[in-house]
C-alpha positions, 0 to 999 in steps of 0.5 A: 126254190122259187115261189112267185105265189106265195108258196102255192107252188115251188120251182128251182130257182133259175141260176142255181149257186154253187155249193155253199153249206158243205154238208154242214147245212144242218148246223150253219146257212142263211138266205136274205133277199134284199126287196124285188129286183134286189141282191140276194145273199146266202151263207152257210159254211165252208167247214168240211170233212177232206176229199168233199169237192162238191164246194167251192173251196173258201165260198160260204157266203154268196150274192146273186144280182143278175147272171151269177152267184158271186163269192163275197167270202172274202173281200179285197182286204183279206178279211171277212166273217167266221165261216159258220153263218147263221143269220143274215139281215140288213141293217138301216142304211141297207148293208148286210149283217152276218151272225157267225160263230165269230160274233157279228159281221157287216158288208157294206154294199158300196164298198164291198168290204166286211167289218167285225163289229163285235166290239166288246162282244164276248163271242170270240172263240179264242185259240191262242194268246200271248203277251207282250212281257214289256207292255201290260196293255198289248195282248196278242190273241188268236181265235176262229174268225178273228185271224191274229188280233191285237189288244191295246188296253181298251176293248176294241180289237185290232186285227193283224193277221185276216186271210194272208197276203197272195193265199188262195181262198181254199188254202187259208181261211180266218182261223188261227190255231196258235200265236208266239211273241218272241220275249226277247224281241215283241215285234216278231210274232209268229202265227199257224194261219190254219188251212181251209178245212177242205185242204187241213194244212195250216202254214206258219206266218211271221211278222217282225213289225207287230204283226202290220205285215206278215211272211209265210215261214214256208213251215205246214202243219199237214193239219188244221192246226199246229202248234207254234212256241218261242223260248226265253232265247228267241228259239221258235218251235213249230210242230205238225202231224207229218211223220218224220223229219219235220213233226218238230222243227226249230229255228234260233237267232243263230241258225235260222234255217228250220232244223230237224230235232228228231221227234219220234215218228209217226209222232204227231206233235199237237202241244209243245212245251219249253222250260226257262231255268233247270231248277233244283237238278233231279238225276233223270235215269233216262237222261245220265248223261245230263249233269248239274247246270245250276238250279237258276241256270238256263237249260236249253236242252229240255222239251216236252211234246205230246200228241194227244195221247202220250207225252215225249221228253228231251234233255238232249235237244233231240240229239242222239248220242253214244252217251244219250243213244234215245234222245227221246223218251216217253213220259208215264203214261197219266192213269186211267187216260183213255182212247176217247181222252185227249191232252190237250195242252202241255206246260212246264214251269219256267223255273223248273224243267222238271215241273210238267203239267197235263191238262185232259179233256173227257171222262177220265177217271170220275171227272167228266170236265176234264183233269191237270195233272201234274208231274214233278219228275219229269214225267217219269211218274 
């Protein structure tokens, strides 16, 4: 709406913008008018559920200079602010500052480019962090509104992956759910770039030059988030929500093509854990064909996965045989786990394949802030 008499009367603005806030305007929306005859900026969010098609995909920051509204959510360099914008203002030079769930961003009118000016503000929502095993000052983080960013020993972070090159705005945004680094070659990175919420299908990207350039692996998650893990053997494990066939895949140095690990059907993989060593041998009645490799020997065959409610384990690398006709088995249920609780992460001791941990959020038992559970026998109890 527009008023030309100090708010005494109102009329619809002559040129209406496309929907820029989906059905989430009560949470994220902002307006900035740059003086008489100057540009007008609107901002909101593209966090909308599937099948909500009234919003132009990827359009959550719009500029009006006359004629038509222009989508400036992502600039020519692939950078842009977090999708949830709560405030807009101008700096002393006349550039736009946007306050978002991902901190503060600046839009320079002269260049049409966005820049992250958070500096050392603790405003970033990280979803995944990995460290370079050969460089203590090298950390790679992924999160909402920052894509994949690198820490190199100072308070300044460098964005490595924003909107992937060649992506359409309706199939990618600046959110990354997980990132992994090859411990044997730290220049090799993998990251699950989240899909724009209107098309929630994250895509797995890889880099072989430390994040300078990225390429799609052709692997999709089927949902907004996707887990990726790289083990000590440089094997890359990627999970998805697809019903069967690709809900858990692996790419290895000797077999780079993605291979199905035969995870249970209709099991949406949300987290993956892979050990390094066997540890002290424990006979496992669920895998009677598995023998003692030696406590300090690598175990290349044990994998844990979760779908947020249950945990599955294989000690035969997901391969069925006459000796092991059921390659995946369900771990014992976590006590008092309800449908409102979620297993948000699982980890396994790299030195002992049978020592596994699960993080649970929700009011499980008497705890209101989440709990950590441990099994010392590969989930038998």
